[in-house]
C-alpha positions in Angstrom: 6.6 85.9 13.8 4.0 88.0 11.7 0.7 86.6 10.8 -0.3 85.9 7.4 -2.6 88.5 6.4 -3.3 87.1 2.8 -7.2 86.1 2.9 -7.6 82.3 2.0 -10.1 83.3 -0.7 -8.2 86.3 -2.5 -7.3 84.2 -5.6 -10.3 84.4 -7.9 -12.0 81.2 -8.7 -11.6 79.7 -12.3 -14.6 80.7 -14.2 -13.9 78.9 -17.4 -16.2 76.0 -18.2 -13.8 73.5 -19.7 -16.6 70.9 -20.1 -18.7 73.4 -22.1 -15.6 74.2 -24.3 -14.9 70.7 -24.9 -18.5 69.8 -26.0 -18.5 72.9 -28.3 -15.5 71.8 -30.0 -16.8 68.3 -30.5 -20.0 69.8 -32.0 -17.9 72.0 -34.4 -16.0 68.9 -35.7 -19.4 67.5 -37.0 -20.5 70.8 -38.8 -19.6 70.5 -42.5 -19.1 73.7 -44.6 -18.9 74.1 -48.3 -15.4 74.0 -49.9 -14.2 74.7 -53.4 -15.4 71.8 -55.8 -12.8 70.0 -57.7 -12.0 71.6 -61.0 -13.5 69.9 -64.1 -15.1 66.5 -63.9 -13.7 63.3 -62.7 -15.4 60.2 -63.7 -17.1 57.8 -64.2 -14.0 55.8 -64.8 -13.6 52.0 -65.7 -12.2 49.7 -62.9 -8.5 49.0 -62.7 -7.7 52.5 -64.3 -7.1 54.7 -61.3 -5.1 54.4 -58.2 -6.1 56.5 -55.3 -4.0 57.5 -52.3 -6.0 59.3 -49.7 -4.4 60.8 -46.5 -4.6 57.4 -44.6 -2.6 56.0 -47.4 0.0 58.7 -47.6 0.5 58.5 -43.8 0.7 54.7 -43.6 2.5 54.3 -46.9 6.2 54.2 -45.9 6.6 57.3 -48.3 8.7 60.3 -47.6 8.0 61.6 -51.1 5.4 61.4 -53.9 8.0 59.2 -55.8 7.7 56.7 -52.9 3.9 56.3 -53.6 4.2 56.1 -57.4 6.8 53.3 -56.9 3.8 51.1 -55.8 2.5 51.1 -59.4 3.5 48.1 -61.5 5.8 49.3 -64.4 7.2 52.2 -62.5 11.0 52.3 -61.9 12.5 55.1 -59.9 15.9 56.6 -60.7 16.8 57.1 -57.1 19.8 59.5 -57.0 20.7 58.6 -53.2 19.1 59.5 -49.9 16.0 61.5 -49.2 15.9 64.8 -51.2 18.1 63.6 -54.1 16.2 63.3 -57.6 13.6 60.4 -58.0 12.2 60.8 -61.4 9.7 58.2 -62.6 10.3 56.0 -65.6 7.0 54.1 -66.7 7.3 51.5 -69.3 10.4 53.0 -70.8 9.0 56.6 -71.7 11.8 58.2 -69.8 11.4 61.8 -68.6 8.0 62.3 -70.1 6.6 59.1 -68.5 4.3 61.0 -66.1 2.2 64.2 -66.3 1.3 66.2 -63.0 -1.5 68.3 -62.1 -2.0 70.4 -58.9 -5.8 71.0 -58.3 -6.5 70.5 -61.9 -3.9 72.8 -63.3 -0.9 71.3 -65.2 2.4 71.5 -63.2 4.9 72.4 -66.0 8.4 71.2 -65.9 10.9 74.1 -65.6 14.3 75.0 -64.3 17.3 72.6 -64.4 15.0 70.0 -66.4 12.2 71.4 -68.5 11.4 68.0 -70.0 10.3 66.0 -66.8 9.1 66.8 -63.3 10.8 65.4 -60.2 8.1 64.2 -58.0 10.6 64.2 -55.0 10.1 67.9 -54.9 6.6 67.9 -53.8 5.7 68.0 -50.2 3.4 65.4 -49.0 2.2 67.3 -46.1 0.5 69.7 -48.2 -1.7 67.0 -50.0 -5.0 65.7 -49.2 -5.3 63.1 -51.9 -3.3 61.7 -54.9 -5.1 60.1 -57.9 -3.2 58.3 -60.5 -4.8 57.5 -64.1 -2.7 54.6 -65.4 -2.5 54.6 -69.3 -0.4 52.4 -71.4 2.9 54.4 -71.6 1.7 57.3 -69.4 0.9 58.1 -65.6 -1.3 61.3 -65.1 -0.8 62.2 -61.5 -3.4 64.5 -59.9 -2.3 66.1 -56.8 -5.1 67.7 -54.6 -4.1 70.1 -51.9 -5.8 70.0 -48.4 -9.4 71.1 -48.3 -10.7 71.6 -44.8 -14.6 71.1 -44.7 -15.2 71.5 -40.9 -16.1 74.3 -38.7 -13.5 73.5 -36.1 -10.0 74.4 -37.1 -7.4 71.7 -38.0 -3.8 71.7 -37.0 -1.2 69.3 -38.0 2.4 69.0 -36.6 5.4 66.8 -37.7 8.8 66.4 -36.6 11.3 63.7 -38.0 15.0 63.0 -37.3 17.3 60.5 -38.9 20.8 59.5 -39.9 23.5 62.0 -40.7 21.5 64.9 -38.9 18.6 64.3 -41.1 15.7 66.6 -40.1 12.3 67.5 -41.2 9.7 69.9 -39.6 6.1 70.3 -40.8 3.3 72.5 -39.6 -0.3 73.2 -40.9 -3.2 75.2 -39.8 -6.6 75.4 -41.7 -9.9 77.3 -40.7 -13.1 77.9 -42.3 -15.9 80.2 -41.0 -19.9 79.8 -41.5 -19.8 83.0 -43.8 -17.7 81.2 -46.3 -14.2 82.6 -45.6 -11.5 80.0 -45.2 -7.8 79.9 -45.1 -4.8 77.3 -45.0 -1.1 77.9 -44.1 1.4 75.1 -44.1 5.3 74.9 -44.0 7.6 72.1 -44.6 11.4 72.2 -43.9 13.7 69.5 -45.0 17.4 69.1 -44.3 19.1 66.0 -45.7 23.0 66.3 -45.2 25.4 64.1 -47.2 24.6 60.5 -46.7 26.3 58.9 -49.6 29.0 60.0 -51.9 31.5 62.6 -50.9 28.9 65.3 -51.1 25.2 65.1 -51.7 23.5 67.4 -49.3 20.0 68.7 -49.8 17.6 71.1 -48.2 14.2 72.6 -49.0 11.9 75.2 -47.6 8.3 75.0 -48.8 5.2 77.1 -48.0 1.5 76.7 -49.0 -1.1 79.4 -48.4 -4.7 79.2 -49.6 -7.6 81.7 -49.0 -11.0 81.2 -50.3 -14.6 82.6 -50.1 -17.1 79.9 -50.8 -20.6 80.9 -49.4 -22.2 77.9 -50.9 -21.5 74.8 -53.0 -22.5 76.9 -56.1 -20.0 79.8 -55.9 -16.5 80.1 -54.8 -13.3 82.2 -55.3 -9.9 80.7 -54.2 -6.4 81.9 -54.3 -3.4 79.6 -53.8 0.3 79.9 -53.5 2.9 77.2 -53.4 6.4 78.2 -53.0 9.6 76.0 -52.8 13.3 76.8 -52.2 15.3 73.6 -53.1 19.0 73.7 -52.5 20.6 70.6 -54.1 24.3 70.3 -53.7 26.4 68.5 -56.4 26.6 64.8 -55.9 30.3 64.0 -55.9 32.2 60.6 -55.5 35.7 60.1 -54.6 38.0 59.1 -57.4 41.6 57.8 -57.1 43.2 61.4 -57.0 40.1 63.7 -57.3 36.4 64.0 -56.8 34.0 63.5 -59.8 30.8 65.2 -59.9 28.1 63.0 -61.3 24.9 65.0 -60.1 24.5 68.8 -60.8 23.9 71.3 -58.1 21.3 74.0 -58.1 19.7 76.6 -55.7 16.5 77.9 -56.9 13.1 79.3 -55.9 9.9 77.9 -57.6 6.5 79.7 -57.2 3.2 78.3 -58.4 0.1 80.7 -57.9 -3.5 80.1 -58.9 -6.5 82.1 -58.8 -9.8 80.5 -59.6 -13.5 81.3 -60.0 -16.0 78.4 -59.6 -19.7 78.4 -60.6 -22.0 75.3 -60.1 -25.8 74.8 -60.8 -26.2 72.4 -57.9 -24.5 71.8 -54.6 -24.5 67.9 -54.6 -21.9 67.8 -57.3 -24.3 67.1 -60.1 -25.4 69.4 -62.9 -23.1 71.8 -65.0 -20.1 73.8 -63.8 -17.7 76.4 -65.0 -14.3 77.4 -63.6 -12.1 80.2 -64.8 -8.5 80.0 -63.7 -5.2 82.0 -64.1 -2.1 80.4 -63.0 1.6 81.4 -62.9 4.7 79.4 -62.4 8.3 81.0 -61.9 11.5 79.4 -61.6 14.5 81.4 -60.6 18.2 80.1 -60.2 21.6 81.1 -61.2 21.5 81.3 -65.0 17.8 80.4 -65.3 14.8 82.8 -65.0 11.5 81.3 -66.6 7.9 82.4 -66.1 5.0 80.4 -67.4 1.4 81.9 -67.3 -1.6 79.8 -67.9 -5.1 81.2 -68.6 -8.3 79.3 -69.3 -11.4 77.6 -68.3 -13.1 74.3 -67.6 -16.9 73.5 -68.5 -18.4 70.2 -67.0 -21.7 68.4 -66.6 -22.2 65.5 -64.3 -25.3 63.1 -64.0 -25.4 59.9 -62.2 -24.5 57.8 -65.2 -22.7 60.2 -67.5 -20.2 63.2 -67.5 -19.0 65.6 -70.0 -16.1 68.0 -69.8 -14.0 70.6 -71.7 -11.1 72.6 -71.0 -9.1 75.2 -72.9 -5.6 76.7 -71.6 -3.4 79.3 -73.0 0.2 78.8 -71.9 2.8 81.6 -72.5 5.6 79.1 -73.0 6.0 76.0 -75.1 2.5 75.0 -75.5 0.2 78.0 -76.5 -2.9 76.1 -76.7 -4.1 73.1 -74.7 -7.7 71.9 -75.6 -9.2 68.8 -74.1 -12.7 67.1 -74.0 -13.6 64.2 -71.7 -16.7 61.9 -71.5 -17.6 59.1 -69.1 -20.7 56.8 -69.3 -22.1 54.1 -67.3 -25.4 52.8 -68.9 -25.2 49.6 -66.7 -23.8 48.8 -63.4 -21.5 46.3 -64.8 -20.1 48.5 -67.6 -18.2 51.8 -67.8 -16.5 53.7 -70.6 -14.5 56.9 -70.7 -12.7 58.9 -73.4 -10.5 61.9 -73.6 -9.5 64.0 -76.9 -6.6 66.3 -76.8 -5.3 68.9 -79.3 -2.1 71.0 -78.4 -0.3 73.7 -80.4 3.5 74.0 -79.5 6.1 76.5 -80.5 7.7 75.8 -83.8 4.3 75.0 -85.4 4.2 71.5 -83.8 1.0 69.8 -82.7 -0.1 67.0 -80.7 -3.3 65.2 -81.3 -4.5 62.0 -79.6 -7.4 60.3 -78.1 -7.5 58.1 -74.8 -10.0 55.4 -74.6 -11.0 53.1 -71.8 -13.8 50.6 -71.2 -14.4 48.2 -68.3 -16.7 45.3 -67.5 -17.6 43.8 -64.0 -19.6 40.7 -64.8 -19.6 39.5 -61.3 -18.7 41.1 -57.9 -15.0 41.1 -57.4 -14.1 40.4 -61.1 -13.3 43.2 -63.6 -11.8 43.3 -67.1 -10.7 46.5 -68.6 -9.1 47.7 -71.8 -7.3 50.9 -72.4 -5.7 52.6 -75.4 -4.0 55.8 -76.6 -4.1 56.7 -80.3 -2.6 59.8 -82.3 0.6 61.7 -82.2 2.5 63.3 -79.4 5.2 66.0 -79.1 6.6 64.5 -75.8 8.9 67.5 -74.9 7.6 70.7 -76.1 10.4 72.6 -74.4 12.8 71.0 -76.9 12.2 72.6 -80.1 13.8 70.0 -82.2 11.5 67.3 -80.7 8.8 66.2 -83.3 5.5 64.5 -82.9 5.8 60.7 -82.3 2.9 58.2 -83.1 1.1 56.7 -80.3 -0.4 53.1 -80.5 -0.4 52.0 -77.1 -2.8 49.4 -75.8 -3.3 47.4 -72.5 -5.8 44.8 -71.2 -6.1 44.1 -67.5 -8.0 41.3 -65.6 -8.5 41.9 -62.0 -10.2 39.8 -59.2 -10.6 41.7 -55.7 -12.0 40.2 -52.6 -11.3 40.8 -48.7 -8.6 37.9 -48.6 -7.3 37.6 -52.0 -6.8 39.9 -54.9 -4.9 39.6 -58.3 -4.3 41.6 -61.5 -2.9 40.5 -64.6 -2.1 42.9 -67.5 -0.8 42.8 -70.9 0.1 45.9 -72.8 1.8 47.0 -76.0 3.5 50.3 -76.3 4.6 51.8 -79.8 8.1 52.5 -80.8 9.2 55.6 -78.9 12.3 57.9 -78.5 12.4 58.8 -74.7 14.3 61.6 -73.3 16.9 61.1 -70.4 16.9 63.0 -67.2 18.9 66.5 -66.8 19.9 65.4 -63.3 21.7 62.2 -64.3 24.1 63.9 -66.9 26.3 60.7 -67.1 23.3 59.0 -68.7 23.3 61.3 -71.8 20.5 59.7 -73.5 18.0 56.8 -73.8 18.1 54.6 -76.9 14.9 54.7 -79.0 12.6 51.8 -77.7 11.0 49.5 -80.2 7.5 48.2 -80.0 7.4 46.5 -76.7 4.9 44.1 -74.8 4.6 44.5 -71.3 3.5 41.9 -68.7 2.2 43.3 -65.2 1.2 41.1 -62.2 0.0 42.2 -58.8 -1.1 39.7 -56.1 -2.4 40.5 -52.6 -3.1 37.6 -50.0 -4.4 38.1 -46.5 -4.4 34.8 -44.8 -5.4 36.5 -41.6 -7.2 39.8 -41.1 -4.1 41.4 -39.6 -1.5 39.9 -42.1 -1.1 41.0 -45.8 1.3 39.8 -48.4 1.6 41.8 -51.6 3.7 41.7 -54.7 3.8 43.7 -57.8 5.7 42.6 -60.9 6.5 44.1 -64.4 8.5 42.9 -67.4 9.2 43.8 -70.8 8.8 40.6 -72.8 10.5 41.1 -76.1 13.9 42.7 -75.6 15.3 45.2 -73.1 14.3 48.9 -72.7 16.7 51.6 -71.7 15.9 53.0 -68.2 13.7 50.2 -66.9 15.3 46.8 -65.8 13.6 43.6 -66.6 11.8 41.3 -63.8 11.2 44.3 -61.7 9.2 43.4 -58.5 8.2 45.1 -55.3 7.0 42.9 -52.5 5.7 43.7 -48.9 4.8 41.6 -45.9 2.7 43.6 -43.4 1.2 43.2 -39.9 -1.4 45.7 -39.0 -3.6 45.4 -36.0 -5.8 47.7 -33.9 -5.8 45.2 -31.0 -9.5 45.7 -30.4 -9.8 43.2 -27.8 -7.5 45.5 -25.6 -8.4 48.9 -27.2 -12.1 48.6 -27.8 -12.5 52.4 -28.7 -10.2 51.7 -31.7 -7.9 54.5 -31.1 -4.7 52.1 -31.2 -3.1 51.1 -34.5 0.0 49.2 -35.2 1.8 48.6 -38.6 4.9 46.6 -39.0 6.1 46.1 -42.7 9.1 44.5 -44.4 9.5 45.4 -48.0 11.9 44.0 -50.9 12.5 45.4 -54.3 14.3 43.6 -57.0 15.2 43.5 -60.6 17.4 41.7 -63.3 20.4 43.1 -65.0 19.5 45.7 -67.7 20.7 49.0 -69.4 20.0 52.2 -67.8 20.9 54.4 -70.8 23.7 55.6 -73.0 26.9 57.7 -72.3 28.0 60.6 -74.3 29.6 58.3 -77.0 26.3 56.3 -77.3 27.8 53.3 -75.7 25.2 51.2 -73.2 25.4 51.7 -69.4 24.9 48.5 -67.7 22.7 48.4 -64.6 23.3 45.3 -62.5 20.5 43.3 -60.9 20.0 44.2 -57.3 17.7 43.5 -54.3 17.0 46.2 -51.7 15.1 45.5 -48.4 13.3 48.0 -46.1 11.3 48.2 -42.9 8.6 50.3 -41.3 7.3 50.4 -37.8 4.5 52.7 -37.2 2.1 53.4 -34.0 -0.8 55.5 -34.0 -2.9 56.8 -30.9 -6.1 58.4 -32.1 -4.5 61.3 -34.2 -1.0 61.0 -32.8 1.4 58.8 -34.6 5.1 57.9 -34.5 7.2 55.9 -37.0 10.5 54.4 -37.8 11.5 53.9 -41.5 14.8 52.2 -42.6 16.1 51.6 -46.1 18.8 49.2 -47.6 18.8 46.8 -44.7 21.5 44.6 -46.4 23.9 47.5 -46.8 24.3 46.6 -50.6 26.5 48.7 -52.6 24.4 48.2 -55.8 22.3 51.2 -57.1 19.3 52.2 -59.0 21.4 54.4 -61.0 25.2 53.6 -61.5 27.3 55.7 -59.1 24.5 56.9 -56.9 24.8 54.8 -53.7 22.1 54.3 -51.3 23.3 54.8 -47.9 23.3 51.5 -45.8 20.7 51.2 -43.0 19.3 54.7 -44.0 16.6 55.7 -41.5 14.4 58.4 -40.3 11.9 58.4 -37.4 9.4 61.0 -36.4 6.1 61.8 -34.9 2.9 63.3 -36.3 -0.2 65.0 -34.6 -3.2 66.2 -36.3 -6.0 67.5 -34.3 -9.0 69.9 -34.1 -8.3 72.9 -32.0 
């Protein structure tokens, strides 16, 4: 037998110092680098007027879409069109398709395509967003969507995989990197495939992409380009009749692109002082029979001091609204008092104009107790894309009393919205219109009780107190019972986190809208249950989300069944490279 002639030490030793690499990576995670400041000026704002969903809220909120998060706001009723991926537009206090306005990094997200009146928030990808802020005004939600801003020297990566019933699949990926010289980039993709889960046909898929490049050498100067692209493919929602299939939801296959180029100048690096932003944005929608392009060009000026803020913006839009002028102010003369105001002037096609002011003031007499009043006054063209739409009077008011402590919190709100003619939703053609709403008083209640540190019971309730309003059912409530614990006695480092949640949404009998003949379409009262199980180990998490646990055949919108026991499960992992 021949001898082994290979020397025992012929394989070179591993010279990589993995300990040094690990320590270097840890050090880079602690190094902060300047990023693009937010556009305009945000605050100071009175208490109880803004809802913030940070990344932790998004990850742990049992939300597959932006719509799911907005459903947590009292007064919001979602027109759910089926399983994940079907339309989920917001109706807030009976204002229909124009109930909510959306901004992406400070730029208005203009409705386009199959519905040029209202935006379907189900089309936004949650994985691209760092934070969502919602300004709650009587009769209006203004939703600010902020894309991810990586401020560390260490790269950041995020991966997500989800599966579910009926071959449901979702894949997410994100990579962000910033260098000491000021250059930074971000790349992310989100693929969603949601096959038919209710009706004879209701499949949906979407490929979304986000890219961002910036040069921010200091907190005083920055240039950024950003691109958002989506390719939604929504099949027609059909139901089986006695002899044929009826289409109750339209189909479309489209591409929407939103690009932003922005120059930012600041006098100071700490967020105070004056600032100027110049911006150009372009939105394009391309689908069969619809080709729309909307350009926006303008600027923002701001000044921020510890107790006061001033802001002004001017935007020219190439379609529907040629001029959009806004001025904002916030003031906190005392720790217990805050006031803010916004004045808006818009010029629309057809020589139409919108002029209104939004006012808010809040008082915090003792820790935990807050009293806030808000108002919107003026005239508004709700749907500039509809040339026959004229300005409607705004006389909307709301007062809210809140108490917030660690173990108990409560809010009681009473509002009054002026008579208004709302618009229906293009993706629900059988609901041809919404009846004009009279002056309505709104009661909203929210309660949170935590009998133990790891148990929380919450409930939110909204009801029109004088008559019914099309599109929003009476006595609408959303309640949750949550167990969340880190088991610190067992896992002292805090890397473990467990959440168990049972949710219930219910409402009474109402009217969803009117058919083509003007006859009322009744909405039956219903109750839906859902559950969420989520476990996190440091930055790795896994979850299982189920909807319609009682397999009820009732619906949010007549005809659009919610699949029984609909579920999806997945994993997410976010880490520094």
